C-alpha positions as CSV (number, residue, x, y, z in Angstrom):
1,M,38.3,-0.9,26.2
2,T,41.0,-2.2,23.3
3,E,42.1,-5.1,22.9
4,E,46.0,-6.2,22.8
5,T,47.9,-8.4,20.8
6,T,50.2,-9.9,22.4
7,T,52.9,-12.7,21.2
8,P,53.3,-16.3,22.8
9,E,56.7,-15.2,24.8
10,A,54.5,-12.3,26.6
11,E,51.9,-14.7,27.1
12,D,54.2,-16.9,28.8
13,L,55.8,-14.1,30.7
14,R,52.2,-12.9,32.1
15,E,51.2,-16.5,33.0
16,E,54.8,-17.1,34.6
17,T,54.1,-13.6,36.9
18,A,50.4,-14.5,37.3
19,A,51.8,-17.4,39.5
20,D,53.6,-14.9,41.8
21,A,51.3,-12.4,41.8
22,P,47.4,-13.4,42.7
23,E,46.1,-9.4,41.4
24,V,47.3,-9.7,37.8
25,A,45.4,-13.4,37.7
26,E,42.4,-11.3,39.0
27,H,42.7,-8.5,36.9
28,D,42.8,-11.0,33.8
29,A,39.7,-12.8,35.4
30,A,38.2,-9.4,35.5
31,S,39.0,-8.2,32.2
32,G,37.4,-11.3,30.8
33,L,34.1,-11.1,32.3
34,Q,34.2,-7.1,31.5
35,A,34.1,-8.9,28.1
36,E,32.0,-11.3,28.6
37,L,29.3,-8.6,30.5
38,E,29.6,-6.5,27.2
39,D,29.1,-8.7,24.7
40,L,25.7,-10.1,26.9
41,R,24.7,-6.5,26.5
42,K,25.2,-6.0,23.2
43,Q,22.9,-9.2,22.8
44,L,20.1,-8.1,25.2
45,L,19.9,-4.8,22.9
46,Y,19.5,-6.4,19.5
47,A,17.3,-9.1,21.1
48,Q,15.1,-6.4,22.3
49,A,15.3,-4.7,19.7
50,E,14.5,-7.1,17.3
51,T,11.4,-8.1,19.7
52,Q,9.9,-4.3,19.4
53,N,10.3,-4.5,15.5
54,V,8.5,-7.8,15.6
55,R,5.8,-6.3,17.7
56,R,5.5,-3.5,15.3
57,R,5.2,-6.0,12.3
58,M,2.5,-7.5,14.0
59,E,0.8,-4.3,15.2
60,K,0.6,-3.3,11.6
61,D,-0.4,-6.8,10.2
62,A,-3.1,-6.7,12.6
63,Q,-4.3,-3.4,12.0
64,D,-4.0,-4.1,8.0
65,A,-6.1,-6.9,8.9
66,R,-8.8,-5.0,10.4
67,A,-8.7,-2.1,7.9
68,Y,-8.5,-4.5,4.7
69,A,-10.5,-7.4,5.8
70,A,-13.3,-7.1,3.7
71,T,-11.3,-6.5,0.6
72,S,-12.4,-9.2,-1.7
73,F,-15.8,-9.3,-0.7
74,A,-15.8,-5.5,-1.7
75,R,-14.5,-6.3,-4.7
76,D,-16.9,-9.0,-5.6
77,I,-19.7,-6.8,-4.7
78,L,-18.5,-4.1,-7.2
79,S,-20.2,-5.9,-10.1
80,V,-23.3,-5.4,-8.0
81,A,-22.8,-1.6,-7.9
82,D,-22.1,-1.6,-11.8
83,N,-25.1,-3.6,-12.7
84,L,-27.3,-1.3,-10.3
85,A,-25.7,1.7,-12.3
86,R,-26.5,0.2,-15.7
87,A,-30.1,-0.5,-14.7
88,L,-30.5,2.9,-13.7
89,S,-29.2,4.4,-16.6
90,A,-30.5,2.1,-18.9
91,I,-34.4,3.3,-18.0
92,P,-35.7,5.7,-20.2
93,P,-36.6,9.1,-18.6
94,A,-40.6,8.6,-19.6
95,M,-40.7,5.5,-18.1
96,R,-39.4,6.7,-14.6
97,E,-42.6,8.8,-14.9
98,Q,-44.7,6.0,-15.6
99,E,-47.4,4.9,-12.5
100,G,-47.0,1.5,-13.0
101,T,-42.7,1.7,-13.1
102,K,-42.3,4.6,-11.1
103,A,-42.5,2.5,-7.5
104,L,-39.4,0.2,-9.1
105,V,-37.6,2.8,-10.4
106,T,-37.7,4.3,-6.7
107,G,-36.9,0.8,-5.7
108,I,-33.6,0.6,-7.2
109,E,-32.1,3.8,-6.6
110,M,-32.9,3.6,-3.3
111,T,-30.9,0.1,-3.5
112,A,-28.0,1.8,-5.3
113,K,-27.9,5.1,-2.3
114,E,-27.8,2.8,0.2
115,L,-24.9,0.3,-1.4
116,E,-23.4,3.8,-1.5
117,N,-23.4,4.4,2.1
118,V,-22.5,1.2,2.7
119,F,-19.4,1.8,0.8
120,Q,-18.7,5.0,2.5
121,R,-19.2,3.4,6.1
122,N,-16.3,0.9,5.0
123,G,-14.1,3.4,3.5
124,I,-14.7,2.4,-0.2
125,T,-14.4,5.4,-2.6
126,K,-15.2,6.0,-6.2
127,I,-12.0,7.2,-8.0
128,E,-13.0,10.4,-10.2
129,S,-11.7,9.7,-13.5
130,I,-13.1,12.2,-16.4
131,G,-10.8,15.3,-16.5
132,T,-7.7,14.1,-14.6
133,P,-4.8,13.0,-15.7
134,L,-3.8,9.3,-16.2
135,D,-2.6,8.0,-13.3
136,P,-1.0,4.2,-13.6
137,N,-2.1,3.7,-10.1
138,R,-5.2,4.2,-10.3
139,H,-6.4,4.2,-13.9
140,Q,-5.9,1.7,-16.5
141,A,-6.1,2.8,-20.1
142,M,-8.0,1.0,-22.3
143,V,-8.0,3.3,-25.8
144,E,-6.8,6.7,-27.3
145,L,-9.1,8.8,-28.3
146,P,-9.0,12.1,-30.5
147,S,-9.9,15.2,-28.0
148,D,-9.0,19.0,-27.8
149,Q,-8.2,17.7,-24.2
150,P,-4.2,18.0,-23.5
151,P,-2.7,14.3,-24.1
152,G,-2.8,11.7,-21.3
153,T,-6.3,13.6,-20.4
154,I,-9.4,11.3,-19.3
155,V,-12.1,11.7,-21.5
156,Q,-14.2,8.7,-20.7
157,E,-14.7,6.3,-18.5
158,M,-15.7,2.7,-19.2
159,Q,-15.7,1.1,-15.8
160,A,-16.0,3.2,-12.9
161,G,-12.5,2.3,-10.2
162,Y,-12.6,2.3,-6.7
163,M,-10.3,2.9,-3.6
164,I,-10.5,0.8,0.1
165,K,-9.3,3.4,2.4
166,D,-5.6,4.3,1.0
167,R,-5.0,0.8,-1.5
168,L,-6.7,0.3,-5.2
169,L,-9.5,-2.2,-5.0
170,R,-10.0,-1.8,-8.8
171,P,-9.1,0.0,-11.0
172,A,-10.8,2.5,-13.3
173,L,-11.1,1.6,-17.1
174,V,-10.6,4.7,-19.1
175,G,-10.1,6.4,-22.5
176,V,-7.7,9.2,-22.7
177,A,-7.0,11.8,-25.3
178,K,-4.4,11.2,-27.5
179,A,-1.9,13.8,-29.3
180,S,-3.3,15.9,-32.6
181,E,-1.7,14.4,-35.0
182,Q,0.6,17.1,-36.5
183,P,0.4,17.8,-40.3
184,R,4.1,16.3,-41.1
185,V,6.1,18.9,-43.2
186,D,8.4,17.3,-46.2
187,L,11.5,19.4,-45.7
188,E,13.4,17.9,-48.9
189,A,10.9,19.5,-51.4
């Protein structure tokens, strides 16, 4: 329907003729009801759309809460994984073969393996860093090191990084290759 703009004189004339012709009054009432009906339909559609959007947001929030509920706990337990890795790397090869310490070393290795399995079951994965280009979304560059690798390539990992599903749990602390220093050419000589 199109809205017509009317002047006060036209309104007065319409009201005078409406008193003599009941069908004009009925038409005016029907037009008013039709406009009100259209307005209510629009409001209903907006309300339905808003309800659907709220439902989708709530479903996504609930799904995220289920998927990432253990994030804080997982972040805290990463230090345990780091300490186990440090303990295993600190054991000299000769000590690994001694009868008195062999069972202890095996126990630490089994504990580290079980922790790795628990991480895997819960969607926690280690970020592979060495040899890859620096990704500021996954890595935190701590130092630039001279290397034969292209600049920006990760050449050292100081602390492993982890992801929980598709989110960063902890960035990997890395050293990256720096650009080789080119000898300066003195053009003024």
